[in-house]
Z-matrix of the N, CA and C atoms (Angstrom, degrees):
N
C 1 1.440
C 2 1.525 1 108.52
N 3 1.312 2 115.11 1 131.64
C 4 1.461 3 119.00 2 -178.91
C 5 1.515 4 110.89 3 -85.35
N 6 1.331 5 116.45 4 143.75
C 7 1.466 6 118.25 5 178.22
C 8 1.534 7 110.14 6 -65.90
N 9 1.334 8 116.00 7 148.18
C 10 1.466 9 121.09 8 -179.18
C 11 1.527 10 108.71 9 -70.50
N 12 1.286 11 115.45 10 142.26
C 13 1.462 12 118.68 11 178.13
C 14 1.536 13 109.87 12 -80.66
N 15 1.304 14 114.81 13 132.95
C 16 1.478 15 120.18 14 -178.87
C 17 1.538 16 106.58 15 -106.43
N 18 1.317 17 115.96 16 127.35
C 19 1.462 18 121.29 17 177.63
C 20 1.526 19 108.34 18 -120.56
N 21 1.287 20 114.86 19 133.74
C 22 1.461 21 120.73 20 175.26
C 23 1.496 22 109.24 21 -92.84
N 24 1.265 23 117.44 22 132.64
C 25 1.464 24 120.93 23 -179.99
C 26 1.517 25 108.33 24 -86.96
N 27 1.275 26 116.13 25 137.32
C 28 1.489 27 119.79 26 178.01
C 29 1.542 28 110.25 27 -97.47
N 30 1.293 29 117.54 28 -6.05
C 31 1.474 30 119.87 29 179.21
C 32 1.554 31 109.27 30 -88.95
N 33 1.289 32 114.64 31 136.80
C 34 1.468 33 121.84 32 179.47
C 35 1.519 34 109.29 33 -89.70
N 36 1.327 35 117.30 34 143.09
C 37 1.476 36 117.58 35 173.68
C 38 1.512 37 109.71 36 -66.14
N 39 1.310 38 117.46 37 151.35
C 40 1.459 39 118.90 38 -179.12
C 41 1.529 40 110.90 39 -64.76
N 42 1.319 41 116.02 40 143.07
C 43 1.448 42 122.13 41 177.54
C 44 1.519 43 108.84 42 -75.34
N 45 1.365 44 117.18 43 125.21
C 46 1.466 45 117.19 44 -178.83
C 47 1.509 46 110.64 45 -65.37
N 48 1.317 47 116.71 46 145.87
C 49 1.447 48 122.83 47 176.72
C 50 1.544 49 107.24 48 -93.76
N 51 1.319 50 115.64 49 152.24
C 52 1.433 51 120.89 50 -179.95
C 53 1.542 52 111.97 51 -60.33
N 54 1.327 53 114.56 52 -24.25
C 55 1.470 54 117.39 53 -179.29
C 56 1.538 55 111.85 54 -80.49
N 57 1.328 56 117.08 55 -12.55
C 58 1.474 57 118.17 56 176.98
C 59 1.500 58 107.95 57 -64.86
N 60 1.306 59 116.26 58 126.37
C 61 1.490 60 120.25 59 -176.26
C 62 1.510 61 112.01 60 -55.28
N 63 1.324 62 117.29 61 -33.47
C 64 1.464 63 120.15 62 -177.86
C 65 1.496 64 113.77 63 -66.88
N 66 1.308 65 120.81 64 -26.71
C 67 1.448 66 122.56 65 -177.16
C 68 1.500 67 112.54 66 -103.63
N 69 1.356 68 118.35 67 -33.27
C 70 1.461 69 120.86 68 -175.74
C 71 1.518 70 112.90 69 -62.56
N 72 1.302 71 117.65 70 -48.55
C 73 1.463 72 119.88 71 -176.27
C 74 1.525 73 112.25 72 -61.57
N 75 1.356 74 119.88 73 -48.35
C 76 1.459 75 118.88 74 177.97
C 77 1.509 76 113.27 75 -59.64
N 78 1.352 77 118.02 76 -36.36
C 79 1.459 78 119.96 77 177.55
C 80 1.539 79 111.11 78 -63.69
N 81 1.319 80 115.88 79 -45.49
C 82 1.455 81 119.14 80 178.77
C 83 1.529 82 111.87 81 -64.01
N 84 1.318 83 115.80 82 -43.76
C 85 1.482 84 120.47 83 -176.26
C 86 1.533 85 111.02 84 -69.10
N 87 1.324 86 119.12 85 -20.99
C 88 1.472 87 120.04 86 -179.09
C 89 1.549 88 111.36 87 -79.71
N 90 1.295 89 117.96 88 -7.65
C 91 1.464 90 122.06 89 -177.94
C 92 1.526 91 110.46 90 -70.03
N 93 1.337 92 115.07 91 143.95
C 94 1.470 93 120.47 92 173.49
C 95 1.516 94 111.90 93 -82.91
N 96 1.341 95 116.15 94 -7.05
C 97 1.411 96 121.52 95 176.76
C 98 1.512 97 110.76 96 -96.98
N 99 1.313 98 115.94 97 149.59
C 100 1.471 99 120.07 98 172.94
C 101 1.527 100 106.47 99 -77.03
N 102 1.297 101 116.88 100 133.84
C 103 1.454 102 120.64 101 -179.92
C 104 1.542 103 107.81 102 -121.99
N 105 1.329 104 114.42 103 130.46
C 106 1.448 105 121.99 104 -179.57
C 107 1.516 106 109.62 105 -122.59
N 108 1.318 107 116.36 106 145.05
C 109 1.457 108 123.32 107 167.97
C 110 1.518 109 105.80 108 -114.18
N 111 1.334 110 116.03 109 122.30
C 112 1.464 111 121.17 110 -171.48
C 113 1.500 112 111.68 111 -133.20
N 114 1.311 113 116.76 112 157.86
C 115 1.435 114 120.68 113 170.98
C 116 1.535 115 108.67 114 -85.72
N 117 1.299 116 117.82 115 166.33
C 118 1.449 117 121.83 116 176.78
C 119 1.495 118 113.05 117 -65.48
N 120 1.330 119 118.02 118 -19.42
C 121 1.465 120 121.79 119 177.15
C 122 1.531 121 112.42 120 -89.45
N 123 1.344 122 117.17 121 1.11
C 124 1.453 123 120.22 122 174.61
C 125 1.515 124 116.66 123 95.03
N 126 1.331 125 117.09 124 11.42
C 127 1.453 126 120.44 125 177.14
C 128 1.548 127 108.26 126 -80.87
N 129 1.321 128 117.09 127 129.94
C 130 1.462 129 121.98 128 178.82
C 131 1.538 130 107.15 129 -84.66
N 132 1.329 131 115.09 130 115.74
C 133 1.473 132 120.36 131 -178.22
C 134 1.514 133 111.42 132 -91.27
N 135 1.325 134 117.63 133 -35.51
C 136 1.465 135 121.09 134 -178.11
C 137 1.534 136 106.94 135 -157.96
N 138 1.328 137 115.62 136 162.30
C 139 1.440 138 121.65 137 177.29
C 140 1.502 139 109.37 138 -159.34
N 141 1.322 140 115.60 139 169.00
C 142 1.474 141 120.86 140 177.07
C 143 1.524 142 109.89 141 -95.91
N 144 1.312 143 115.48 142 166.01
C 145 1.468 144 121.69 143 177.36
C 146 1.523 145 110.38 144 -60.84
N 147 1.326 146 116.90 145 -33.91
C 148 1.486 147 120.17 146 176.68
C 149 1.510 148 111.48 147 -59.96
N 150 1.346 149 116.58 148 -36.61
C 151 1.458 150 120.91 149 176.80
C 152 1.535 151 110.06 150 -60.36
N 153 1.318 152 115.76 151 -43.63
C 154 1.480 153 119.44 152 -179.67
C 155 1.542 154 109.14 153 -63.67
N 156 1.302 155 117.85 154 -41.26
C 157 1.471 156 121.66 155 179.33
C 158 1.511 157 110.35 156 -63.55
N 159 1.330 158 118.27 157 -49.50
C 160 1.465 159 121.85 158 -179.50
C 161 1.527 160 111.89 159 -56.13
N 162 1.328 161 115.08 160 -43.50
C 163 1.475 162 119.30 161 -171.45
C 164 1.494 163 113.46 162 -98.41
N 165 1.349 164 118.65 163 3.12
C 166 1.463 165 122.57 164 171.57
C 167 1.509 166 114.71 165 78.47
N 168 1.322 167 118.45 166 29.83
C 169 1.460 168 123.18 167 176.93
C 170 1.529 169 109.74 168 -104.51
N 171 1.323 170 116.96 169 137.91
C 172 1.450 171 122.32 170 -177.96
C 173 1.546 172 112.20 171 -76.65
N 174 1.321 173 114.44 172 -35.17
C 175 1.483 174 119.10 173 -175.08
C 176 1.519 175 111.06 174 -128.82
N 177 1.305 176 115.60 175 147.53
C 178 1.470 177 121.56 176 177.58
C 179 1.543 178 109.63 177 -61.36
N 180 1.315 179 116.31 178 -39.00
C 181 1.467 180 119.32 179 -176.94
C 182 1.543 181 109.06 180 -61.66
N 183 1.277 182 117.45 181 -33.55
C 184 1.474 183 121.79 182 177.91
C 185 1.537 184 111.81 183 -67.84
N 186 1.335 185 116.16 184 -41.04
C 187 1.453 186 120.87 185 179.61
C 188 1.505 187 112.14 186 -74.75
N 189 1.328 188 116.65 187 -37.96
C 190 1.490 189 118.84 188 -179.68
C 191 1.520 190 111.34 189 -74.85
N 192 1.312 191 118.11 190 -10.30
C 193 1.458 192 120.60 191 173.20
C 194 1.536 193 111.57 192 -80.24
N 195 1.348 194 115.85 193 -10.08
C 196 1.463 195 122.65 194 179.08
C 197 1.534 196 111.53 195 -86.53
N 198 1.305 197 113.89 196 166.20
C 199 1.467 198 122.30 197 168.58
C 200 1.518 199 106.46 198 -101.97
N 201 1.330 200 117.30 199 159.64
C 202 1.471 201 121.67 200 176.14
C 203 1.504 202 108.63 201 -55.85
N 204 1.324 203 118.20 202 -38.31
C 205 1.462 204 121.88 203 -178.89
C 206 1.538 205 112.60 204 -61.67
N 207 1.325 206 118.09 205 -19.02
C 208 1.464 207 122.40 206 176.85
C 209 1.518 208 113.52 207 -77.86
N 210 1.335 209 116.61 208 -19.71
C 211 1.463 210 118.80 209 -175.13
C 212 1.538 211 113.56 210 -112.95
N 213 1.324 212 115.21 211 15.05
C 214 1.467 213 121.60 212 172.91
C 215 1.529 214 108.67 213 -128.50
N 216 1.331 215 118.92 214 158.75
C 217 1.461 216 120.34 215 178.17
C 218 1.541 217 110.68 216 -61.21
N 219 1.349 218 115.38 217 156.27
C 220 1.448 219 120.23 218 -175.76
C 221 1.537 220 113.55 219 -57.08
N 222 1.328 221 117.19 220 -38.66
C 223 1.468 222 121.68 221 179.78
C 224 1.525 223 110.45 222 -61.87
N 225 1.331 224 116.79 223 -42.76
C 226 1.457 225 121.26 224 179.65
C 227 1.542 226 109.94 225 -70.80
N 228 1.314 227 116.89 226 -35.72
C 229 1.468 228 121.04 227 -178.81
C 230 1.522 229 110.17 228 -64.19
N 231 1.310 230 118.09 229 -35.01
C 232 1.452 231 122.99 230 -178.25
C 233 1.532 232 112.14 231 -63.67
N 234 1.324 233 115.83 232 -33.11
C 235 1.473 234 120.50 233 -178.04
C 236 1.520 235 113.00 234 -105.32
N 237 1.282 236 118.73 235 4.77
C 238 1.442 237 123.82 236 -171.30
C 239 1.513 238 113.22 237 -57.89
N 240 1.311 239 118.10 238 -49.46
C 241 1.468 240 121.33 239 -177.13
C 242 1.522 241 111.30 240 -60.95
N 243 1.341 242 116.48 241 -45.34
C 244 1.472 243 119.89 242 -178.84
C 245 1.524 244 110.88 243 -65.81
N 246 1.320 245 117.13 244 -42.29
C 247 1.444 246 121.11 245 179.37
C 248 1.525 247 110.82 246 -64.08
N 249 1.316 248 116.71 247 -45.05
C 250 1.458 249 119.40 248 179.76
C 251 1.534 250 110.88 249 -61.87
N 252 1.295 251 118.08 250 -45.59
C 253 1.468 252 121.72 251 179.57
C 254 1.530 253 110.96 252 -60.39
N 255 1.316 254 117.46 253 -48.64
C 256 1.465 255 121.79 254 -177.62
C 257 1.516 256 110.62 255 -66.04
N 258 1.318 257 118.01 256 -49.06
C 259 1.439 258 121.82 257 -176.83
C 260 1.505 259 113.29 258 -66.81
N 261 1.310 260 116.70 259 -42.14
C 262 1.461 261 121.12 260 -177.72
C 263 1.509 262 112.70 261 -72.18
N 264 1.326 263 117.73 262 -21.73
C 265 1.473 264 120.24 263 179.18
C 266 1.512 265 110.25 264 -67.35
N 267 1.327 266 117.89 265 -17.41
C 268 1.458 267 121.96 266 -179.14
C 269 1.514 268 112.74 267 -101.37
N 270 1.307 269 117.10 268 32.96
C 271 1.482 270 122.73 269 177.97
C 272 1.503 271 114.63 270 72.77
N 273 1.280 272 117.26 271 24.74
C 274 1.459 273 119.68 272 177.34
C 275 1.509 274 112.23 273 123.61
N 276 1.320 275 114.72 274 170.28
C 277 1.451 276 118.59 275 -176.87
C 278 1.521 277 108.73 276 -147.72
N 279 1.317 278 114.00 277 152.69
C 280 1.469 279 121.62 278 172.75
C 281 1.521 280 106.23 279 -139.66
N 282 1.308 281 118.11 280 121.31
C 283 1.451 282 120.27 281 -179.35
C 284 1.530 283 111.14 282 -148.76
N 285 1.320 284 114.71 283 161.95
C 286 1.471 285 120.78 284 174.43
C 287 1.525 286 108.25 285 -99.76
N 288 1.313 287 113.92 286 141.72
C 289 1.476 288 119.50 287 180.00
C 290 1.521 289 107.37 288 -154.85
N 291 1.302 290 115.58 289 -158.60
C 292 1.441 291 122.92 290 177.40
C 293 1.533 292 109.42 291 -126.85
N 294 1.313 293 116.46 292 144.15
C 295 1.439 294 121.29 293 173.32
C 296 1.511 295 108.48 294 -106.04
N 297 1.334 296 116.13 295 151.88
C 298 1.457 297 119.59 296 178.39
C 299 1.538 298 107.50 297 -117.93
N 300 1.335 299 114.26 298 120.94
C 301 1.455 300 120.07 299 178.89
C 302 1.530 301 110.57 300 -75.75
N 303 1.314 302 115.90 301 167.06
C 304 1.449 303 123.02 302 179.98
C 305 1.533 304 109.11 303 -55.56
N 306 1.329 305 118.54 304 -36.23
C 307 1.475 306 121.36 305 -178.67
C 308 1.530 307 112.87 306 -79.73
N 309 1.341 308 116.91 307 0.50
C 310 1.465 309 121.38 308 177.71
C 311 1.529 310 114.34 309 93.72
N 312 1.334 311 117.26 310 -11.99
C 313 1.481 312 119.23 311 179.49
C 314 1.524 313 110.03 312 -69.51
N 315 1.315 314 115.07 313 149.24
C 316 1.461 315 121.58 314 -179.18
C 317 1.539 316 110.95 315 -104.82
N 318 1.311 317 117.51 316 149.61
C 319 1.455 318 122.13 317 175.11
C 320 1.539 319 108.96 318 -145.58
N 321 1.339 320 116.50 319 146.68
C 322 1.460 321 119.41 320 -177.13
C 323 1.537 322 111.73 321 -73.55
N 324 1.323 323 116.36 322 138.34
C 325 1.449 324 120.98 323 -178.61
C 326 1.525 325 110.53 324 -135.48
N 327 1.323 326 115.93 325 156.12
C 328 1.443 327 122.41 326 169.36
C 329 1.516 328 105.02 327 -113.03
N 330 1.330 329 116.48 328 129.50
C 331 1.460 330 121.67 329 -176.07
C 332 1.510 331 109.09 330 -115.81
N 333 1.322 332 116.11 331 128.26
C 334 1.458 333 120.99 332 172.76
C 335 1.547 334 106.12 333 -119.50
N 336 1.346 335 115.66 334 125.49
C 337 1.461 336 120.67 335 -177.05
C 338 1.514 337 111.33 336 -123.11
N 339 1.322 338 114.84 337 147.54
C 340 1.441 339 122.56 338 174.11
C 341 1.501 340 109.53 339 -139.04
N 342 1.309 341 116.72 340 144.30
C 343 1.456 342 121.91 341 172.97
C 344 1.521 343 108.19 342 -87.25
N 345 1.310 344 116.08 343 136.75
C 346 1.466 345 119.20 344 173.17
C 347 1.536 346 107.43 345 -129.10
N 348 1.299 347 115.50 346 158.25
C 349 1.444 348 121.69 347 176.83
C 350 1.518 349 106.27 348 -109.46
N 351 1.315 350 116.59 349 112.63
C 352 1.467 351 121.35 350 -178.35
C 353 1.512 352 108.25 351 -120.95
N 354 1.320 353 115.05 352 113.57
C 355 1.470 354 122.45 353 178.94
C 356 1.541 355 111.30 354 50.45
N 357 1.366 356 113.38 355 45.13
C 358 1.466 357 119.41 356 175.57
C 359 1.524 358 114.51 357 82.92
N 360 1.318 359 119.40 358 -2.15
C 361 1.453 360 122.03 359 -179.27
C 362 1.516 361 109.69 360 -112.95
N 363 1.327 362 117.22 361 135.44
C 364 1.463 363 121.58 362 177.02
C 365 1.531 364 107.84 363 -81.41
N 366 1.309 365 114.86 364 124.17
C 367 1.471 366 122.81 365 178.69
C 368 1.531 367 109.79 366 -124.92
N 369 1.298 368 115.87 367 161.16
C 370 1.472 369 122.32 368 177.87
C 371 1.507 370 107.80 369 -108.97
N 372 1.352 371 116.01 370 131.70
C 373 1.436 372 122.28 371 167.99
C 374 1.515 373 106.51 372 -105.00
N 375 1.316 374 117.07 373 119.78
C 376 1.462 375 121.21 374 -178.98
C 377 1.491 376 109.21 375 -115.35
N 378 1.337 377 115.28 376 129.14
C 379 1.474 378 123.06 377 174.93
C 380 1.516 379 107.39 378 -106.99
N 381 1.330 380 115.19 379 122.57
C 382 1.490 381 120.67 380 -175.76
C 383 1.519 382 108.01 381 -114.54
N 384 1.335 383 114.65 382 129.42
C 385 1.457 384 120.78 383 177.06
C 386 1.532 385 107.70 384 -117.40
N 387 1.332 386 116.94 385 126.40
C 388 1.463 387 120.68 386 176.66
C 389 1.528 388 106.78 387 -76.11
N 390 1.324 389 116.45 388 118.05
C 391 1.481 390 121.24 389 -176.54
C 392 1.519 391 111.18 390 -108.51
N 393 1.326 392 117.12 391 26.58
C 394 1.452 393 120.47 392 178.75
C 395 1.519 394 112.73 393 -57.09
N 396 1.355 395 116.08 394 -48.20
C 397 1.461 396 120.61 395 -177.98
C 398 1.539 397 109.79 396 -62.45
N 399 1.343 398 118.83 397 -44.17
C 400 1.458 399 121.69 398 179.64
C 401 1.522 400 111.26 399 -61.90
N 402 1.332 401 116.87 400 -41.93
C 403 1.478 402 120.43 401 179.82
C 404 1.536 403 110.49 402 -66.99
N 405 1.334 404 117.82 403 -37.68
C 406 1.474 405 120.46 404 175.76
C 407 1.525 406 110.22 405 -63.26
N 408 1.334 407 117.40 406 -42.37
C 409 1.466 408 119.78 407 178.15
C 410 1.526 409 110.97 408 -64.16
N 411 1.340 410 118.09 409 -41.54
C 412 1.466 411 121.25 410 176.58
C 413 1.524 412 110.55 411 -58.39
N 414 1.328 413 116.46 412 -46.33
C 415 1.461 414 120.15 413 -179.35
C 416 1.511 415 111.73 414 -61.60
N 417 1.353 416 116.40 415 -43.29
C 418 1.464 417 119.87 416 -179.79
C 419 1.516 418 111.07 417 -66.47
N 420 1.321 419 117.68 418 -37.69
C 421 1.463 420 121.78 419 177.67
C 422 1.525 421 110.57 420 -64.71
N 423 1.331 422 116.67 421 -40.69
C 424 1.435 423 120.11 422 178.19
C 425 1.527 424 110.82 423 -64.13
N 426 1.337 425 116.65 424 -41.36
C 427 1.457 426 119.92 425 178.27
C 428 1.532 427 110.70 426 -62.40
N 429 1.351 428 116.79 427 -40.80
C 430 1.476 429 119.13 428 177.80
C 431 1.507 430 111.92 429 -64.90
N 432 1.333 431 116.35 430 -38.66
C 433 1.460 432 119.38 431 177.82
C 434 1.530 433 110.91 432 -63.56
N 435 1.322 434 115.82 433 -42.28
C 436 1.444 435 119.43 434 178.38
C 437 1.510 436 112.91 435 -63.97
N 438 1.352 437 116.15 436 -39.56
C 439 1.452 438 120.56 437 177.97
C 440 1.535 439 109.81 438 -65.53
N 441 1.326 440 116.17 439 -41.94
C 442 1.467 441 121.29 440 -179.39
C 443 1.534 442 108.63 441 -62.09
N 444 1.316 443 118.49 442 -44.90
C 445 1.482 444 122.78 443 -179.81
C 446 1.532 445 109.52 444 -61.79
N 447 1.324 446 116.82 445 -41.88
C 448 1.462 447 119.49 446 179.34
C 449 1.539 448 111.53 447 -66.84
N 450 1.317 449 116.71 448 -37.19
C 451 1.468 450 120.14 449 177.29
C 452 1.524 451 110.36 450 -67.47
N 453 1.305 452 117.67 451 -40.80
C 454 1.460 453 120.55 452 177.76
C 455 1.534 454 110.25 453 -61.31
N 456 1.324 455 115.41 454 -44.53
C 457 1.472 456 119.06 455 177.70
C 458 1.530 457 110.63 456 -61.97
N 459 1.342 458 116.03 457 -43.21
C 460 1.456 459 119.82 458 -179.84
C 461 1.530 460 110.59 459 -63.93
N 462 1.329 461 116.83 460 -39.84
C 463 1.457 462 119.86 461 178.92
C 464 1.532 463 110.21 462 -64.53
N 465 1.313 464 117.83 463 -37.08
C 466 1.465 465 121.15 464 178.05
C 467 1.497 466 110.18 465 -65.56
N 468 1.336 467 117.47 466 -37.34
C 469 1.461 468 121.29 467 176.96
C 470 1.509 469 111.24 468 -64.69
N 471 1.329 470 116.16 469 -43.89
C 472 1.471 471 121.46 470 179.81
C 473 1.523 472 110.06 471 -61.41
N 474 1.313 473 116.21 472 -38.25
C 475 1.472 474 119.70 473 -178.79
C 476 1.507 475 113.40 474 -84.01
N 477 1.313 476 117.79 475 0.10
C 478 1.460 477 120.79 476 -178.93
C 479 1.520 478 109.24 477 -83.38
N 480 1.284 479 116.42 478 179.59
C 481 1.474 480 121.71 479 -178.71
C 482 1.518 481 112.30 480 -98.80
N 483 1.344 482 116.45 481 33.67
C 484 1.435 483 121.80 482 179.79
C 485 1.533 484 110.21 483 -81.93
N 486 1.291 485 115.03 484 161.09
C 487 1.471 486 121.27 485 175.11
C 488 1.532 487 108.24 486 -71.64
N 489 1.329 488 119.01 487 154.12
C 490 1.484 489 120.80 488 -178.35
C 491 1.522 490 113.44 489 -54.85
N 492 1.338 491 119.61 490 -37.67
C 493 1.467 492 121.57 491 179.12
C 494 1.527 493 109.89 492 -66.31
N 495 1.331 494 117.83 493 -39.33
C 496 1.454 495 120.58 494 179.58
C 497 1.522 496 110.59 495 -68.05
N 498 1.338 497 117.63 496 -38.74
C 499 1.465 498 122.02 497 178.35
C 500 1.519 499 109.00 498 -60.51
N 501 1.356 500 116.75 499 -48.52
C 502 1.480 501 120.84 500 -179.89
C 503 1.533 502 110.31 501 -61.06
N 504 1.295 503 118.65 502 -42.34
C 505 1.464 504 122.15 503 178.18
C 506 1.516 505 111.14 504 -59.69
N 507 1.318 506 118.85 505 -45.59
C 508 1.452 507 122.29 506 180.00
C 509 1.498 508 112.25 507 -65.41
N 510 1.352 509 115.73 508 -40.45
C 511 1.485 510 118.75 509 179.19
C 512 1.531 511 109.38 510 -65.14
N 513 1.306 512 118.17 511 -42.13
C 514 1.454 513 121.11 512 177.86
C 515 1.525 514 112.18 513 -63.43
N 516 1.324 515 116.66 514 -34.76
C 517 1.466 516 120.64 515 175.53
C 518 1.541 517 111.06 516 -61.56
N 519 1.349 518 115.25 517 -42.75
C 520 1.458 519 118.99 518 179.27
C 521 1.516 520 111.79 519 -66.82
N 522 1.335 521 116.10 520 -40.22
C 523 1.480 522 119.74 521 177.86
C 524 1.516 523 108.91 522 -61.62
N 525 1.340 524 117.97 523 -43.52
C 526 1.439 525 121.29 524 -179.46
C 527 1.537 526 111.49 525 -62.62
N 528 1.354 527 116.63 526 -38.77
C 529 1.460 528 121.23 527 177.73
C 530 1.533 529 110.39 528 -59.81
N 531 1.342 530 116.23 529 -45.57
C 532 1.455 531 119.97 530 -178.61
C 533 1.508 532 111.57 531 -65.98
N 534 1.336 533 115.84 532 -46.21
C 535 1.458 534 120.87 533 -179.25
C 536 1.495 535 112.07 534 -63.04
N 537 1.343 536 118.06 535 -38.44
C 538 1.461 537 122.46 536 179.90
C 539 1.522 538 113.72 537 -85.53
N 540 1.332 539 117.68 538 0.60
C 541 1.454 540 120.59 539 178.24
C 542 1.509 541 113.50 540 74.39
N 543 1.318 542 120.01 541 21.50
C 544 1.467 543 122.54 542 -178.08
C 545 1.518 544 111.99 543 -91.62
N 546 1.311 545 118.11 544 -9.39
C 547 1.468 546 119.96 545 -174.76
C 548 1.498 547 110.84 546 -71.96
């Protein structure tokens, strides 16, 4: 039996384009951000699986049956059209807002939007990032700063020339400010 002949090809396979259906969807779905394709009137045309996860929907069909106004708080929904028009007129927008899950619970989001022209129609591509963890870290940092300020004030009181009863009263005032969130 003769060994099989091995030939190396010098031609490279074509590089897939982002518009090729086979490559575009996996790229979009690999994002940690929720991605929406919307009309200017707020109709959700398409979204990623991450969008379904963020907003608590089991199926894309369920989420794409919604309007953008269904996934934001009522106050934001009332001004949505005006905000989108004004922000998008400046080549895109990035803002912080709130998202509303299917169960009605709210969570903080950062929204980045761009207008695109697709087959003669202006559409909005919205990238949504859940910023719950960042907001929790900000809140904890603020609490630590408030506690530090109260401790500095308490230390100044201890080092002052006040009577022991006055020192204790001032320290308790600072503790009460921290506990009550007034610091």
